[in-house]
N, C-alpha and C positions, 0 to 999 in steps of 0.2 A: 834312319831314325834320328830325330833331333836329340841333342844332348840335354839331359835334365840334371837338376841337383835338388836333393831333398835333405832338409835338416830337421831332426827331431831327436829328443832324448833317447838313448839306448834303453834306459830303465826308468820306470816311474812307479810310485806307490798307488795302490788301488784308490780310486776316487780323486786323484790329483788331476788338475787341469793342465794339459800340456799344449805348448805352441808348436805348430808345424809350419815350416816354410818350404816353399818349392819354387823353382824357376825352370822354364823350358826355353831353349834357344830356338826362336822361330821368328821369321820376318814380319808376320802379321801385316801383309801388304793389303791395303784397302781396296785396290782396284781403281782408285781415283787419280793416282799419280801417273806421270808420263816419264819415259826415259829420255836420254839426251837427244834423240832424234824425233821426239814427239809421239812415239807409239805408246799406247796405254799399257801399263804394267798390270798383268792379270791379278785379280783378287786371290789371296792365299792366306786364309786365317784359320786359327783354331776356333771351333765353335762351342766346345763343351769341355769342362774339366770336372772330374768326379774323384772322390776319395772314399774308399770303403775301409772299415776297420773290423776285423774278425767277421767279415762277410756282410756287415751292415753299412749302408751309405751314411757317412757322417758329414759330407760336404759336397756341394754341387754348385756349379756356376755356368751360365751361358755367356760366351764372349762374342763381341761384335767388332765392327771395323774401327771403333774408337779406342780399342785397347792397343797400347804401345807394343813394339817388338819386344821379344823376350819376356813374356808375361811372368810377373812375380806374384805369388799368392801366399798369404799367411792366414791361418785360422787356428782355432783351438778346438780341442775335444777332451773328454774325460777318459782317463785310463781306467778301463773296467776289467780287462783280462789280457793275458799274453796273447798276442796275435799279430797278423800281418796287416799292414796298411797298404792298400793297392791304389795307385794313382793312375788315372787314365786321362789323356788328352786326345780329343777327337777333332780332326780337321774337317773342312767343308766337303772333302771328297770321301769321308768315311774312314780314312786311315787313322789307326789308333796307336799312340805311343803309350806303353804301359811300363811302370816301374813299381817296385814294392820294397818296403822296409819293415823290419820286425821290431815290435815294441814288447819288452819284457816287463810284466807287472808283478810287483812283489807285495 
């Protein structure tokens, strides 16, 4: 499982707009490069990232070969209730890396 990092406030006031930042360690190999002996390096990319908050999708993006290694994503959402944010990265083979973080809303 690739290493991930998620940064968001532990607590927020109801209605407050919060910023969420996340990064996943992944090579994002395009399939166009060659190794030192000229052999093609196989394509290996993350194709989708989603985030749900209290069971509702709040962010989604599709990724392509033009995305750099170790994709960093930052987005905002509105704190509505105490709940879990679930982050999912899906690669081209269907493997899913899932992490979650809890947001306390006061």
